[in-house]
DOFI-52312 format. One record per residue (C-alpha): residue number from 1; residue in one letter; x, y, z. Coordinates in steps of 0.25 Angstrom, whole numbers, plus 5000, padded with zeros to 4 digits. Each point is the difference from the previous one (the first is absolute). Layout:
N
pos->NUM code->a c1->X c2->Y c3->Z
...
***
This chain:
359
pos->1 code->m c1->4902 c2->5028 c3->4819
pos->2 code->s c1->4991 c2->4993 c3->4990
pos->3 code->v c1->4990 c2->4988 c3->5001
pos->4 code->y c1->4999 c2->4990 c3->4989
pos->5 code->k c1->4993 c2->4987 c3->4997
pos->6 code->d c1->5008 c2->4988 c3->4997
pos->7 code->e c1->4992 c2->4993 c3->4990
pos->8 code->k c1->5008 c2->4987 c3->5001
pos->9 code->t c1->4997 c2->4998 c3->5015
pos->10 code->n c1->4987 c2->5008 c3->5000
pos->11 code->t c1->5006 c2->5007 c3->5012
pos->12 code->w c1->5004 c2->5015 c3->5002
pos->13 code->k c1->5014 c2->5006 c3->5002
pos->14 code->v c1->5006 c2->5013 c3->5004
pos->15 code->y c1->5012 c2->5007 c3->4994
pos->16 code->y c1->5007 c2->5010 c3->5009
pos->17 code->r c1->5012 c2->5008 c3->5002
pos->18 code->y c1->5006 c2->5005 c3->5012
pos->19 code->t c1->5013 c2->5008 c3->5004
pos->20 code->d c1->5009 c2->4995 c3->5011
pos->21 code->w c1->5007 c2->5008 c3->5011
pos->22 code->q c1->5012 c2->5002 c3->4990
pos->23 code->g c1->4991 c2->5006 c3->4990
pos->24 code->k c1->5000 c2->4988 c3->4991
pos->25 code->v c1->4988 c2->4997 c3->4992
pos->26 code->h c1->4995 c2->4985 c3->5000
pos->27 code->q c1->4989 c2->4993 c3->4992
pos->28 code->s c1->4993 c2->4988 c3->5005
pos->29 code->t c1->4987 c2->4992 c3->4998
pos->30 code->k c1->4990 c2->4994 c3->5009
pos->31 code->r c1->4992 c2->4989 c3->4994
pos->32 code->g c1->4988 c2->4990 c3->5004
pos->33 code->f c1->4989 c2->5009 c3->5004
pos->34 code->s c1->4986 c2->4994 c3->4998
pos->35 code->t c1->4993 c2->5013 c3->4998
pos->36 code->k c1->5003 c2->5013 c3->4995
pos->37 code->r c1->4995 c2->5006 c3->5013
pos->38 code->e c1->5011 c2->4992 c3->5008
pos->39 code->a c1->5010 c2->5005 c3->4990
pos->40 code->l c1->4996 c2->5014 c3->5001
pos->41 code->a c1->4999 c2->4999 c3->5016
pos->42 code->w c1->5015 c2->4995 c3->5000
pos->43 code->e c1->5004 c2->5011 c3->4991
pos->44 code->r c1->4994 c2->5010 c3->5008
pos->45 code->e c1->5007 c2->4995 c3->5013
pos->46 code->q c1->5013 c2->4999 c3->4993
pos->47 code->k c1->4999 c2->5015 c3->4996
pos->48 code->i c1->4997 c2->5003 c3->5015
pos->49 code->k c1->5012 c2->4992 c3->5005
pos->50 code->v c1->5010 c2->5007 c3->4990
pos->51 code->e c1->4995 c2->5014 c3->5004
pos->52 code->a c1->5000 c2->4995 c3->5015
pos->53 code->d c1->4986 c2->5006 c3->5001
pos->54 code->l c1->4994 c2->4995 c3->5013
pos->55 code->d c1->4987 c2->4998 c3->4994
pos->56 code->m c1->5006 c2->4986 c3->4997
pos->57 code->t c1->4995 c2->4987 c3->5007
pos->58 code->f c1->5007 c2->4996 c3->5013
pos->59 code->e c1->5005 c2->4988 c3->4993
pos->60 code->s c1->5007 c2->5008 c3->4989
pos->61 code->f c1->5007 c2->5009 c3->5011
pos->62 code->v c1->5005 c2->4987 c3->5006
pos->63 code->d c1->5007 c2->4997 c3->4987
pos->64 code->i c1->5006 c2->5014 c3->5001
pos->65 code->y c1->5004 c2->4997 c3->5014
pos->66 code->t c1->5006 c2->4987 c3->4996
pos->67 code->v c1->5009 c2->5006 c3->4989
pos->68 code->d c1->5004 c2->5011 c3->5010
pos->69 code->m c1->5003 c2->4991 c3->5012
pos->70 code->k c1->5003 c2->4986 c3->4996
pos->71 code->n c1->5015 c2->5001 c3->4997
pos->72 code->r c1->5002 c2->5008 c3->5013
pos->73 code->i c1->4996 c2->4989 c3->5009
pos->74 code->k c1->5006 c2->4987 c3->5003
pos->75 code->e c1->4994 c2->4989 c3->4992
pos->76 code->n c1->4994 c2->4992 c3->5011
pos->77 code->t c1->4994 c2->5012 c3->5007
pos->78 code->w c1->4994 c2->5004 c3->4986
pos->79 code->h c1->4995 c2->4986 c3->4999
pos->80 code->t c1->4992 c2->5002 c3->5013
pos->81 code->k c1->4995 c2->5014 c3->4996
pos->82 code->e c1->4995 c2->4995 c3->4987
pos->83 code->h c1->4993 c2->4988 c3->5006
pos->84 code->i c1->4993 c2->5010 c3->5010
pos->85 code->m c1->4996 c2->5009 c3->4988
pos->86 code->r c1->4995 c2->4989 c3->4991
pos->87 code->t c1->4992 c2->4992 c3->5011
pos->88 code->k c1->4995 c2->5010 c3->5010
pos->89 code->i c1->5000 c2->5014 c3->4994
pos->90 code->l c1->4997 c2->5000 c3->4985
pos->91 code->p c1->4988 c2->4991 c3->5001
pos->92 code->y c1->4993 c2->5011 c3->5008
pos->93 code->f c1->5006 c2->5013 c3->4994
pos->94 code->g c1->5005 c2->4995 c3->4986
pos->95 code->q c1->4989 c2->5006 c3->4991
pos->96 code->r c1->4997 c2->5012 c3->5009
pos->97 code->k c1->5006 c2->5014 c3->4995
pos->98 code->i c1->5011 c2->5003 c3->5010
pos->99 code->s c1->4996 c2->5014 c3->5001
pos->100 code->e c1->4986 c2->4996 c3->5004
pos->101 code->i c1->5004 c2->4991 c3->5012
pos->102 code->r c1->4995 c2->5006 c3->5013
pos->103 code->p c1->5003 c2->4997 c3->5015
pos->104 code->k c1->4987 c2->4993 c3->5001
pos->105 code->d c1->5005 c2->4990 c3->4989
pos->106 code->i c1->5012 c2->4997 c3->5008
pos->107 code->i c1->4992 c2->4997 c3->5013
pos->108 code->a c1->4991 c2->4991 c3->4992
pos->109 code->w c1->5013 c2->4993 c3->4995
pos->110 code->q c1->5006 c2->4999 c3->5014
pos->111 code->n c1->4987 c2->4994 c3->5005
pos->112 code->e c1->5001 c2->4989 c3->4989
pos->113 code->m c1->5014 c2->4997 c3->5004
pos->114 code->i c1->4997 c2->4999 c3->5015
pos->115 code->k c1->4989 c2->4990 c3->4996
pos->116 code->a c1->5008 c2->4992 c3->4991
pos->117 code->t c1->5007 c2->4987 c3->5004
pos->118 code->d c1->5012 c2->4992 c3->4995
pos->119 code->k c1->5001 c2->4986 c3->4994
pos->120 code->q c1->4999 c2->4994 c3->5014
pos->121 code->g c1->4987 c2->5008 c3->5002
pos->122 code->k c1->5007 c2->5009 c3->5010
pos->123 code->p c1->4999 c2->5016 c3->5000
pos->124 code->y c1->5011 c2->5008 c3->4995
pos->125 code->s c1->5010 c2->5004 c3->5011
pos->126 code->p c1->5001 c2->5014 c3->5005
pos->127 code->v c1->5014 c2->5001 c3->4994
pos->128 code->y c1->4995 c2->4995 c3->4987
pos->129 code->l c1->4988 c2->5010 c3->4999
pos->130 code->k c1->5010 c2->5011 c3->5003
pos->131 code->t c1->5009 c2->4995 c3->4989
pos->132 code->l c1->4988 c2->5000 c3->4990
pos->133 code->h c1->4996 c2->5014 c3->5004
pos->134 code->n c1->5015 c2->5005 c3->4999
pos->135 code->q c1->5001 c2->4995 c3->4985
pos->136 code->l c1->4987 c2->5007 c3->4996
pos->137 code->s c1->5004 c2->5013 c3->5007
pos->138 code->a c1->5014 c2->4999 c3->4993
pos->139 code->i c1->4993 c2->4999 c3->4986
pos->140 code->f c1->4992 c2->5013 c3->5003
pos->141 code->n c1->5012 c2->5007 c3->5006
pos->142 code->h c1->5007 c2->4997 c3->4987
pos->143 code->a c1->4988 c2->5007 c3->4993
pos->144 code->v c1->5000 c2->5012 c3->5009
pos->145 code->k c1->5015 c2->5002 c3->5000
pos->146 code->f c1->5003 c2->4998 c3->4985
pos->147 code->y c1->4987 c2->5001 c3->4992
pos->148 code->g c1->4992 c2->5011 c3->5006
pos->149 code->l c1->4989 c2->4992 c3->5008
pos->150 code->r c1->4994 c2->5010 c3->5010
pos->151 code->e c1->5000 c2->4991 c3->5012
pos->152 code->n c1->5003 c2->4986 c3->5005
pos->153 code->p c1->4986 c2->4994 c3->5005
pos->154 code->a c1->5007 c2->4988 c3->5006
pos->155 code->a c1->5008 c2->5010 c3->5009
pos->156 code->k c1->4988 c2->5008 c3->5004
pos->157 code->v c1->4993 c2->4987 c3->5005
pos->158 code->g c1->5012 c2->4995 c3->5008
pos->159 code->n c1->5005 c2->4986 c3->5001
pos->160 code->m c1->4994 c2->4987 c3->5004
pos->161 code->g c1->5007 c2->4989 c3->5008
pos->162 code->k c1->5012 c2->5003 c3->5008
pos->163 code->a c1->5015 c2->5000 c3->4998
pos->164 code->k c1->5004 c2->4991 c3->5012
pos->165 code->g c1->5001 c2->4986 c3->4996
pos->166 code->r c1->4996 c2->4987 c3->5007
pos->167 code->e c1->5006 c2->4997 c3->5013
pos->168 code->i c1->5015 c2->4997 c3->4999
pos->169 code->l c1->5003 c2->4986 c3->5004
pos->170 code->f c1->5014 c2->4994 c3->5003
pos->171 code->w c1->5006 c2->4987 c3->5005
pos->172 code->t c1->5009 c2->4999 c3->5012
pos->173 code->q c1->5013 c2->4994 c3->4998
pos->174 code->e c1->4995 c2->4987 c3->5006
pos->175 code->e c1->4988 c2->5000 c3->4990
pos->176 code->y c1->5009 c2->5002 c3->4988
pos->177 code->q c1->5010 c2->4989 c3->5005
pos->178 code->k c1->4988 c2->4990 c3->5000
pos->179 code->f c1->4996 c2->5004 c3->4986
pos->180 code->s c1->5014 c2->4999 c3->4995
pos->181 code->f c1->5001 c2->4986 c3->5005
pos->182 code->a c1->4987 c2->4996 c3->4993
pos->183 code->i c1->5005 c2->5005 c3->4986
pos->184 code->m c1->5014 c2->4995 c3->5002
pos->185 code->d c1->4997 c2->4988 c3->4991
pos->186 code->k c1->5000 c2->5010 c3->4988
pos->187 code->p c1->5013 c2->5007 c3->4999
pos->188 code->i c1->4996 c2->5011 c3->4991
pos->189 code->s c1->4988 c2->5003 c3->5009
pos->190 code->f c1->5009 c2->4999 c3->5013
pos->191 code->y c1->5011 c2->5010 c3->4994
pos->192 code->a c1->4990 c2->5010 c3->4994
pos->193 code->f c1->4992 c2->5001 c3->5014
pos->194 code->e c1->5014 c2->5002 c3->5007
pos->195 code->m c1->5003 c2->5012 c3->4991
pos->196 code->l c1->4986 c2->5005 c3->5002
pos->197 code->y c1->5000 c2->4999 c3->5016
pos->198 code->w c1->5015 c2->5003 c3->5003
pos->199 code->c c1->5001 c2->5012 c3->4990
pos->200 code->g c1->4986 c2->5005 c3->4999
pos->201 code->v c1->5001 c2->5001 c3->4985
pos->202 code->r c1->4987 c2->5002 c3->4992
pos->203 code->e c1->4995 c2->4988 c3->4991
pos->204 code->g c1->5004 c2->5006 c3->4987
pos->205 code->e c1->5013 c2->5004 c3->5005
pos->206 code->l c1->5002 c2->4985 c3->5005
pos->207 code->l c1->4996 c2->4994 c3->4986
pos->208 code->a c1->5009 c2->5010 c3->4993
pos->209 code->l c1->5013 c2->4995 c3->5007
pos->210 code->t c1->5012 c2->4995 c3->4992
pos->211 code->p c1->5013 c2->4994 c3->5004
pos->212 code->a c1->5007 c2->5014 c3->4997
pos->213 code->d c1->4992 c2->5007 c3->5011
pos->214 code->f c1->5007 c2->4992 c3->5011
pos->215 code->d c1->5014 c2->5004 c3->5005
pos->216 code->f c1->5003 c2->4989 c3->5010
pos->217 code->e c1->5014 c2->5006 c3->5003
pos->218 code->r c1->4993 c2->5013 c3->5005
pos->219 code->g c1->4988 c2->4992 c3->5005
pos->220 code->t c1->4990 c2->5008 c3->4992
pos->221 code->v c1->4988 c2->4999 c3->4990
pos->222 code->t c1->4997 c2->5012 c3->4991
pos->223 code->i c1->4986 c2->5003 c3->4997
pos->224 code->n c1->4998 c2->5008 c3->4987
pos->225 code->k c1->4989 c2->4994 c3->4992
pos->226 code->s c1->4986 c2->4993 c3->5001
pos->227 code->y c1->4993 c2->4989 c3->4993
pos->228 code->q c1->4986 c2->5000 c3->4995
pos->229 code->r c1->4991 c2->4991 c3->4992
pos->230 code->i c1->4993 c2->5009 c3->4990
pos->231 code->g c1->4990 c2->4993 c3->4991
pos->232 code->r c1->5008 c2->4987 c3->4997
pos->233 code->c c1->5014 c2->5007 c3->5000
pos->234 code->d c1->5011 c2->5000 c3->5010
pos->235 code->v c1->5003 c2->5015 c3->5002
pos->236 code->i c1->5012 c2->5006 c3->5008
pos->237 code->t c1->4998 c2->5014 c3->5004
pos->238 code->d c1->5006 c2->5010 c3->5010
pos->239 code->p c1->4997 c2->4998 c3->5014
pos->240 code->k c1->4987 c2->5006 c3->5006
pos->241 code->t c1->5007 c2->5014 c3->5004
pos->242 code->a c1->5014 c2->5006 c3->4999
pos->243 code->k c1->5001 c2->4997 c3->5015
pos->244 code->s c1->4999 c2->4986 c3->4997
pos->245 code->n c1->5013 c2->4999 c3->4993
pos->246 code->r c1->5009 c2->4995 c3->5011
pos->247 code->t c1->5011 c2->4991 c3->5005
pos->248 code->i c1->4996 c2->4991 c3->5012
pos->249 code->k c1->5010 c2->4993 c3->5009
pos->250 code->m c1->4996 c2->4986 c3->5003
pos->251 code->p c1->5002 c2->4992 c3->5013
pos->252 code->q c1->5011 c2->4990 c3->4999
pos->253 code->f c1->4991 c2->4988 c3->5000
pos->254 code->l c1->4992 c2->5005 c3->4988
pos->255 code->i c1->5013 c2->5003 c3->4993
pos->256 code->d c1->5004 c2->4985 c3->5002
pos->257 code->e c1->4986 c2->4996 c3->4996
pos->258 code->m c1->5000 c2->5008 c3->4987
pos->259 code->q c1->5013 c2->4995 c3->4996
pos->260 code->e c1->4996 c2->4986 c3->5002
pos->261 code->y c1->4987 c2->5003 c3->4992
pos->262 code->l c1->5008 c2->5006 c3->4988
pos->263 code->k c1->5009 c2->4988 c3->4999
pos->264 code->q c1->4987 c2->4991 c3->4998
pos->265 code->l c1->4996 c2->5008 c3->4988
pos->266 code->y c1->5005 c2->4994 c3->4987
pos->267 code->g c1->5002 c2->5008 c3->4987
pos->268 code->v c1->4996 c2->5013 c3->5007
pos->269 code->g c1->5007 c2->5012 c3->4994
pos->270 code->k c1->5004 c2->5012 c3->5009
pos->271 code->n c1->4989 c2->5008 c3->4995
pos->272 code->d c1->4989 c2->4989 c3->5000
pos->273 code->r c1->4989 c2->5000 c3->5010
pos->274 code->i c1->5003 c2->4990 c3->5012
pos->275 code->f c1->4985 c2->4999 c3->5004
pos->276 code->e c1->4993 c2->4996 c3->4987
pos->277 code->v c1->4987 c2->4999 c3->5007
pos->278 code->t c1->4987 c2->5009 c3->4999
pos->279 code->k c1->4993 c2->5008 c3->5011
pos->280 code->s c1->4989 c2->4990 c3->5000
pos->281 code->y c1->5010 c2->4989 c3->5003
pos->282 code->l c1->5005 c2->5007 c3->5013
pos->283 code->h c1->4985 c2->5002 c3->5004
pos->284 code->h c1->4998 c2->4985 c3->4998
pos->285 code->e c1->5012 c2->4997 c3->5008
pos->286 code->m c1->4995 c2->5010 c3->5011
pos->287 code->d c1->4987 c2->4992 c3->5001
pos->288 code->r c1->5007 c2->4987 c3->5001
pos->289 code->g c1->5010 c2->5004 c3->5010
pos->290 code->s c1->4991 c2->5007 c3->5009
pos->291 code->k c1->4990 c2->4989 c3->5000
pos->292 code->q c1->5011 c2->4990 c3->5003
pos->293 code->a c1->5007 c2->5008 c3->5010
pos->294 code->g c1->4987 c2->5004 c3->5008
pos->295 code->v c1->5003 c2->5015 c3->4999
pos->296 code->k c1->4990 c2->5011 c3->4996
pos->297 code->r c1->5000 c2->5002 c3->4985
pos->298 code->i c1->5006 c2->5014 c3->4996
pos->299 code->r c1->5002 c2->5007 c3->4987
pos->300 code->i c1->5014 c2->4999 c3->4993
pos->301 code->h c1->5001 c2->5015 c3->5002
pos->302 code->d c1->4998 c2->4998 c3->5015
pos->303 code->l c1->5014 c2->4993 c3->5000
pos->304 code->r c1->5005 c2->5014 c3->4998
pos->305 code->h c1->4992 c2->5005 c3->5011
pos->306 code->s c1->5006 c2->4988 c3->5009
pos->307 code->h c1->5014 c2->5005 c3->4996
pos->308 code->i c1->4997 c2->5014 c3->5004
pos->309 code->s c1->4993 c2->4996 c3->5013
pos->310 code->l c1->5012 c2->4991 c3->5004
pos->311 code->l c1->5010 c2->5012 c3->4997
pos->312 code->i c1->4991 c2->5009 c3->5009
pos->313 code->d c1->5000 c2->4990 c3->5011
pos->314 code->m c1->5015 c2->4999 c3->4999
pos->315 code->g c1->5001 c2->5015 c3->5003
pos->316 code->y c1->5003 c2->5006 c3->4986
pos->317 code->s c1->4996 c2->5014 c3->4996
pos->318 code->a c1->4990 c2->5003 c3->4989
pos->319 code->v c1->5011 c2->5007 c3->4992
pos->320 code->a c1->5009 c2->4987 c3->5001
pos->321 code->i c1->4988 c2->4991 c3->4996
pos->322 code->a c1->4995 c2->5009 c3->4989
pos->323 code->d c1->5014 c2->4999 c3->4993
pos->324 code->r c1->5000 c2->4985 c3->5001
pos->325 code->v c1->4986 c2->4997 c3->4994
pos->326 code->g c1->5000 c2->5012 c3->4990
pos->327 code->h c1->4989 c2->5008 c3->5007
pos->328 code->e c1->4999 c2->5014 c3->5005
pos->329 code->s c1->5002 c2->5002 c3->5015
pos->330 code->i c1->4988 c2->5008 c3->5001
pos->331 code->d c1->4992 c2->4988 c3->4995
pos->332 code->i c1->5007 c2->4990 c3->5010
pos->333 code->t c1->4996 c2->5010 c3->5011
pos->334 code->y c1->4986 c2->5001 c3->4996
pos->335 code->n c1->4997 c2->4986 c3->4996
pos->336 code->y c1->5007 c2->4993 c3->5012
pos->337 code->a c1->4998 c2->5011 c3->5011
pos->338 code->h c1->4993 c2->4990 c3->5009
pos->339 code->l c1->5012 c2->4991 c3->5000
pos->340 code->f c1->5010 c2->5010 c3->5004
pos->341 code->p c1->5003 c2->5002 c3->5015
pos->342 code->s c1->4990 c2->5011 c3->5006
pos->343 code->t c1->5007 c2->5012 c3->5005
pos->344 code->q c1->4987 c2->5006 c3->5004
pos->345 code->d c1->5002 c2->4997 c3->5015
pos->346 code->d c1->5014 c2->5006 c3->5000
pos->347 code->m c1->4995 c2->5013 c3->4993
pos->348 code->a c1->4988 c2->5002 c3->5010
pos->349 code->d c1->5010 c2->4998 c3->5012
pos->350 code->k c1->5010 c2->5011 c3->4994
pos->351 code->l c1->4989 c2->5009 c3->4997
pos->352 code->n c1->4995 c2->4999 c3->5014
pos->353 code->n c1->5014 c2->5003 c3->5006
pos->354 code->f c1->5001 c2->5012 c3->4990
pos->355 code->r c1->4987 c2->5005 c3->5006
pos->356 code->k c1->5004 c2->4998 c3->5014
pos->357 code->e c1->5014 c2->5007 c3->4998
pos->358 code->a c1->4993 c2->5012 c3->4993
pos->359 code->i c1->4991 c2->5003 c3->5012
***
């Protein structure tokens, strides 16, 4: 690498060469440094990055982490991770050498995050705090596993927050029917919420649906993609998990409703989205319908909980429900255990009888 002054612009520039993973040599130029000191500092940092020397800054290692991981993760997931790194982690650790960050520094950062508030002035939720720590720890883990960092200081400190989210809310069928009647004046809203409640699909799965996904002869809808709004672009991705790819059997009344809805759509191709609205539109309609119907306001995702709780109440097993909603049965059992009929009394009685027979 070499540093030169650009006399035309009165700024400094760096010429540098690097060898990529295929052994090819590339040459490039970085311009626009106000001083020679800035240019030399950038040159020094680039040399450290190329050699994967952990004397580099944390910010430089995040650049390496990004190159290594970005293409391995779903675009919307990476968008979330990148936002956390840019706004919650790099402002604190960016200019520190990654090899010099100690557990005490992680504790200080955790305390700052615990004291921080969101745009509404509310403290971060325990779940969000755990997410922040997990991302920081993931960066250090990458450095330990692939680049020779001695230890992960974030893992040594331990997590903050907790994994369990907010209380699961759901509507009874009566509450949903009141809400459904309130939004019936807008067909696109009515049919969208019918699919959410009676099939338990996720928001992104709903918004990705096309006419080709419906088989009315068999009475099914196929879930094989998800819609995301990333930046200002509409993006169709794979579903959340492999288990999310599934075919759902619809009740007859919903088959009739969706046939009726598709007939109302003009000029929609078989692979075009049938609900061309955004998640914010659905949230607005949830606000409007809940207020008008006089029922408690729940999240859009809570309609999925409502569907699951309805199926539990109807007596279906965790395995059967998991297949329908694209979950692991263990998750259904863990998250909704309080809704399944208790067998504790029966267990105690049988143990009591077993003990008596053994005497």
